[in-house]
C-alpha positions, -999 to 999 in steps of 0.1 A, spaced: 40 284 518 68 271 528 87 293 500 65 321 509 73 325 548 113 330 528 104 362 507 101 384 533 124 408 511 108 402 481 70 413 467 53 382 466 10 371 470 -9 338 469 -39 336 449 -62 311 444 -75 303 411 -105 334 404 -73 359 414 -84 359 449 -52 375 471 -49 356 502 -16 367 516 16 390 512 45 397 519 46 434 531 65 444 500 37 433 477 15 456 501 33 483 495 38 475 461 1 467 450 -19 476 483 -35 459 505 -51 430 484 -63 408 509 -88 430 526 -116 430 497 -147 411 507 -176 396 482 -168 393 451 -146 422 452 -121 396 466 -114 387 426 -91 414 409 -109 406 381 -143 424 388 -125 448 405 -107 459 376 -141 455 355 -157 476 386 -144 499 403 -120 534 388 -98 525 418 -87 490 402 -74 506 373 -47 536 392 -17 514 394 -11 505 352 -7 528 332 -39 541 312 -25 527 276 -18 494 295 -54 490 305 -70 476 272 -42 445 274 -46 437 311 -82 441 305 -83 413 277 -56 388 301 -81 386 334 -103 384 306 -86 355 293 -77 334 326 -113 339 343 -124 322 303 -98 298 318 -112 288 349 -144 289 338 -138 263 311 -124 244 340 -147 246 366 -183 250 345 -212 271 349 -219 265 387 -184 272 396 -178 306 416 -162 317 381 -193 315 366 -206 336 393 -181 364 383 -188 358 347 -225 360 353 -222 394 373 -193 413 356 -216 405 322 -248 423 343 -220 453 353 -197 460 331 -199 464 290 -164 461 283 -162 426 301 -188 420 275 -172 426 249 -144 414 255 -165 376 270 -175 371 237 -146 375 219 -134 350 237 -97 362 244 -68 334 246 -44 341 277 -7 350 264 30 349 280 25 349 314 58 360 327 56 391 304 66 427 319 41 445 335 45 483 340 31 494 378 22 532 388 31 537 425 19 561 441 54 570 462 84 556 436 64 566 402 68 541 375 84 503 384 83 482 357 82 450 371 85 406 357 58 380 373 69 346 380 44 320 385 47 291 405 15 266 405 4 241 433 -18 223 414 -30 204 449 -36 239 467 -55 253 432 -35 283 441 -5 305 430 25 317 443 35 351 425 63 366 424 72 404 413 111 411 401 124 435 385 160 434 360 193 445 386 205 473 380 180 490 366 156 522 380 128 498 385 151 473 405 160 505 428 127 517 431 118 480 446 149 482 473 135 520 477 94 507 487 115 475 509 130 506 532 94 530 532 69 500 531 35 507 525 35 544 540 25 572 524 51 601 521 
């Protein structure tokens, strides 16, 4: 948390192992939307991704299959570590029942790829932004700090700087 409190000019957020966002910097809210306001199973990003069309609005359509596979692989990893009576198991059961896409991917047993690969986001005010996610794990807290950066000197870097000025407001 001490590191997080010093990142007010950087898009960053703290998540638990289920992908539930616990805290966000103001710039993360501007970039990704407020991910701390969800309740119930919707707190988990993977649940929103497979049950709500609006959860996919900030990623280009052509990136959806890869993102879906990554989310399922991460949930599978947590499920393998936490077991059949865990909150991850509840998510798996609910998603299998509600989403044919999830069920098909789950049956394939996808494996996680690189963690820090670039991700393209679609922001409603500034357009497409390519960010790199870097993750700092705190195994004692079962949490991760995600920091999103853009390559300095790129259009995406300039768009992040613009977001730091306009914040989450819609223009």
